C-alpha positions as CSV (number, residue, x, y, z in Angstrom):
1,M,-32.4,30.7,76.0
2,D,-30.6,30.9,72.6
3,T,-31.3,27.3,71.9
4,V,-34.0,26.6,69.2
5,F,-36.2,23.9,70.6
6,E,-37.9,21.2,68.6
7,R,-40.1,19.5,71.2
8,V,-42.1,20.5,74.3
9,I,-43.0,17.5,76.5
10,G,-45.1,17.5,79.6
11,L,-44.2,15.4,82.6
12,G,-47.3,16.0,84.8
13,S,-47.9,16.1,87.6
14,D,-51.4,16.1,86.1
15,C,-53.4,17.4,83.1
16,A,-52.5,21.0,83.9
17,T,-49.2,20.7,82.1
18,K,-50.8,19.5,78.8
19,R,-53.4,22.2,79.2
20,G,-50.8,24.9,79.3
21,I,-48.9,23.4,76.3
22,N,-52.0,23.1,74.2
23,L,-53.2,26.6,75.1
24,F,-49.8,28.1,74.2
25,F,-49.7,26.5,70.7
26,T,-53.4,26.5,69.9
27,P,-55.1,29.0,72.1
28,S,-58.3,29.1,70.0
29,Q,-59.0,25.3,70.6
30,P,-60.4,23.4,73.6
31,W,-57.4,22.6,75.7
32,L,-58.3,19.0,76.1
33,K,-58.3,18.4,72.3
34,T,-54.7,17.9,71.5
35,K,-53.7,18.6,67.9
36,K,-53.2,15.4,65.9
37,G,-49.6,14.2,66.2
38,H,-48.9,16.1,69.4
39,S,-49.9,13.6,72.1
40,D,-47.3,12.5,74.5
41,L,-46.9,9.7,77.0
42,F,-47.5,11.7,80.2
43,D,-50.3,14.0,79.1
44,W,-53.3,12.6,80.9
45,L,-52.2,10.9,84.1
46,I,-51.2,11.9,87.6
47,I,-47.6,11.3,88.6
48,K,-47.3,11.1,92.4
49,D,-43.6,10.3,92.9
50,Y,-40.9,11.8,90.7
51,R,-38.2,9.6,92.0
52,L,-40.2,6.6,90.8
53,L,-40.6,8.3,87.4
54,A,-36.8,8.8,87.3
55,D,-36.4,5.1,88.2
56,A,-38.6,4.2,85.2
57,F,-36.4,6.4,82.9
58,F,-33.2,4.7,84.2
59,R,-34.9,1.4,83.2
60,N,-35.6,2.9,79.8
61,L,-39.3,2.6,80.5
62,D,-39.0,-1.2,79.8
63,D,-41.4,-2.1,82.6
64,F,-43.5,1.0,82.6
65,F,-46.9,-0.3,81.7
66,E,-47.3,-3.9,82.9
67,L,-50.6,-5.5,83.7
68,Q,-49.5,-7.1,87.0
69,D,-48.6,-3.6,88.3
70,F,-52.1,-2.2,88.0
71,I,-54.8,-2.0,90.6
72,F,-58.3,-0.7,89.9
73,P,-60.1,1.2,92.7
74,G,-62.2,3.1,90.2
75,T,-59.5,4.2,87.8
76,P,-56.3,2.2,86.7
77,I,-53.4,2.9,89.1
78,N,-49.9,1.7,88.5
79,S,-48.8,0.7,91.9
80,K,-45.2,0.1,91.0
81,Y,-44.6,3.7,89.8
82,N,-47.5,5.4,91.7
83,M,-49.3,6.8,88.7
84,D,-53.0,7.3,88.4
85,W,-54.1,6.8,84.8
86,C,-57.4,8.7,85.5
87,H,-58.3,9.4,81.9
88,L,-57.2,6.2,80.2
89,G,-60.6,5.2,79.0
90,H,-62.4,8.5,78.9
91,K,-63.6,10.1,75.6
92,L,-64.0,13.7,74.6
93,D,-67.4,15.2,73.8
94,N,-68.2,17.5,71.0
95,N,-66.9,20.5,73.0
96,G,-63.6,18.9,73.5
97,D,-64.2,18.2,77.2
98,W,-63.9,14.9,79.1
99,N,-67.1,12.9,79.0
100,R,-66.6,11.1,82.3
101,Q,-69.8,9.0,81.7
102,E,-68.5,7.7,78.4
103,T,-65.6,5.5,79.1
104,T,-64.4,2.2,77.8
105,M,-63.1,1.1,81.3
106,K,-65.8,1.0,83.8
107,T,-64.5,-2.1,85.6
108,H,-61.3,-4.0,86.2
109,D,-62.5,-6.6,83.7
110,D,-62.8,-3.9,81.0
111,F,-59.3,-2.9,81.7
112,I,-58.0,-6.4,81.4
113,R,-60.0,-7.0,78.2
114,L,-58.7,-3.9,76.6
115,F,-55.2,-4.1,78.0
116,D,-53.4,-5.3,74.9
117,D,-54.8,-2.7,72.6
118,T,-54.2,0.0,75.3
119,K,-50.6,-1.1,75.7
120,N,-50.0,-0.9,71.9
121,K,-51.0,2.8,72.1
122,I,-48.7,3.3,75.1
123,E,-45.9,1.6,73.3
124,Y,-46.3,4.0,70.4
125,L,-46.1,7.0,72.8
126,K,-43.2,5.5,74.7
127,K,-41.2,5.1,71.5
128,K,-42.1,8.7,70.5
129,F,-40.8,9.9,73.9
130,I,-37.6,7.9,73.7
131,N,-37.0,8.9,70.1
132,S,-36.9,12.6,71.2
133,Q,-33.4,11.9,72.5
134,D,-31.8,13.7,69.6
135,K,-34.1,16.7,69.7
136,N,-33.6,19.9,71.5
137,A,-36.4,19.5,74.0
138,I,-38.2,21.2,76.9
139,Y,-39.6,18.9,79.6
140,I,-42.2,20.6,81.9
141,I,-43.6,19.7,85.3
142,T,-46.4,21.6,86.9
143,E,-46.1,20.9,90.6
144,D,-49.4,20.1,92.2
145,K,-49.3,19.3,95.9
146,R,-52.7,17.6,95.8
147,W,-51.0,14.6,94.2
148,N,-47.4,14.5,95.4
149,K,-45.1,15.9,98.0
150,E,-43.0,19.0,97.2
151,I,-40.3,18.2,94.6
152,D,-37.0,18.9,96.4
153,L,-33.8,19.7,94.7
154,S,-32.2,16.3,95.0
155,T,-35.3,14.7,93.3
156,L,-35.2,17.2,90.5
157,I,-31.5,16.6,89.9
158,Y,-32.1,12.8,90.0
159,L,-34.9,13.3,87.5
160,R,-32.8,15.5,85.2
161,D,-30.0,12.8,85.3
162,S,-32.6,10.1,84.4
163,I,-33.7,12.2,81.4
164,T,-30.1,12.5,80.3
165,H,-29.9,8.7,80.6
166,I,-32.9,7.9,78.5
167,R,-31.7,10.5,76.0
168,N,-28.5,8.4,75.7
169,G,-26.4,11.1,77.2
170,N,-27.8,14.0,75.1
171,K,-27.9,17.0,77.4
172,N,-29.5,19.4,74.9
173,F,-32.7,19.8,76.9
174,C,-34.2,22.0,79.6
175,L,-36.2,20.7,82.6
176,V,-38.8,23.3,83.7
177,L,-40.5,23.2,87.1
178,S,-43.5,25.4,87.5
179,S,-44.2,25.8,91.2
180,E,-46.4,27.9,93.5
181,N,-43.7,28.0,96.1
182,P,-40.3,27.3,94.6
183,K,-37.6,26.6,97.2
184,F,-34.5,26.9,95.0
185,E,-33.2,28.8,92.0
186,S,-32.7,27.8,88.4
187,F,-29.4,26.2,87.6
188,E,-27.6,24.5,84.7
189,N,-30.4,23.1,82.4
190,I,-33.1,23.2,85.2
191,L,-35.4,26.2,85.0
192,V,-37.6,27.0,88.1
193,I,-40.6,29.2,87.5
194,H,-43.0,30.7,90.0
195,S,-46.6,30.3,89.0
196,L,-49.9,31.3,90.8
197,S,-51.4,27.8,90.9
198,P,-51.2,24.4,89.0
199,W,-54.1,25.4,86.8
200,N,-52.7,28.9,86.1
201,G,-49.3,27.8,85.1
202,N,-48.6,31.0,83.2
203,Y,-47.4,29.0,80.2
204,V,-47.6,31.9,77.8
205,N,-45.0,33.7,79.9
206,I,-43.0,30.6,80.5
207,L,-42.8,29.3,76.9
208,S,-42.5,32.8,75.4
209,N,-39.0,32.8,76.8
210,F,-37.9,30.1,74.5
211,K,-37.3,29.9,70.7
212,F,-38.9,27.1,68.7
213,T,-38.6,25.7,65.2
214,S,-41.2,27.0,62.8
215,N,-42.8,23.6,62.4
216,I,-42.9,22.6,66.1
217,W,-46.7,22.5,66.1
218,A,-47.3,21.8,62.4
């Protein structure tokens, strides 16, 4: 807890995590409206299998967003990594809320037509994620059992090790799991926090335990 952290990065399992991060750093703003420069790769998607996410990290995210891996039963789903990109084409209205009627991707054809431009944006966020390898960083998961099975200890360790890998061996990070029903204690650089629900992740109390650089949300 004496480490001064330079980045806070959400790892799902859904939008609740980014909600908590945004509200902690900019509580007066709509939680969906991320401050410019503070978007991250996993902000607005549903991650359903953290072992598959770890596999992607061990592959350095090289095949993370490939057209042939997507199916489109209403929203783009990456079948290889079991991720639902539910907000990929949605826009925000004037109140900073999702306008679900206003989307650039109403059909599979729309997704294919816009794929190259979309991938360029994903590549930018992917590089930003990987380039955090030299930063003291906090990675946060808000466990939501609507989307994935309970994250067990072996999965969390595997994920932690995959983050170490994609950080090129740099272990100056903390992996935080916010869970309604934690089954194990914090250990090493894994912090397990009890929270009331996925959408009440208690991020003020969680993140208030850490020290941050003065410009972390500049």
